Structures are given as C-alpha cells and as structure tokens.
N, C-alpha and C positions, 0 to 999 in steps of 0.2 A: 554493416550495422551490428552493433553489439546490443544484446537485450539482457537485462537483469530483471527477473521476476521475483518479487518479494511476496511470499505468502505467509501471513501471520493469522492464525486461527481466531484470535479474540481481540484484535486491535481495531479500534474505531477510528475512522479517518478524521473525525472532528477532534481528535486528540493529537494530531500532527500539525506542526507549524506550517507545512506546505499547504494544508487545507484550512488554515486560519486560526489554529489554536494559539492563544496568547502567551503561554509559557514555552520556554526554549528547552523542551524535553526530548526532541528528536533531531538534533543537528545533522547527523549523518544522512538520515533519510531525506531531510529538507535539502541538503546539499545535492544529493542525487536528483531530486525533483527539480531543483533550480537549473541544473546543467543538462537535464534530459527532457523527456516528454512525460508530463503528468496527466494521467487519465482521470477525468472527472466522474465518469460513470462506469460501474462494473456490475455485471450480472453473474451471480454464482450459479453454476450448473446444479448444485445440490446444496442443502443446508448442513451437510456433514462433511468435514474436511476429508476424511479417508476416502469416501466414494467420489469426491470431486477430483482428487489428484491421482489416486492409485487405481489403475484398471488392469 
C-alpha cells in the first residue's frame, strides 16, 4: 500500500471539489481522492503546524 499525506496549513476542506466545492479549483487533489481513500474526519494533534509535524 502506498500512502500520500498532503498537509496544507491553511486549506479548508470545503474549498476542494472532493468535499463538494462547486468550482473546479483542485483537479489534482480531486483525482487523488477519486482513485484513493478519502478521509471524512481528521483530528489535529495541535493547532500549530510546527508542533504537529516536527518533533
């Protein structure tokens, strides 16, 4: 199994087509979501990116 983790600090899910946004502004991410597994729920460990990913 291959896993691609996309972490974008200030991107809202409701602005991506794969989560229902009406404009076609994220065709590459939408394509990955269509052919892979799309997670509906995500819980952030922290509200600051640096402390979430860098330990």
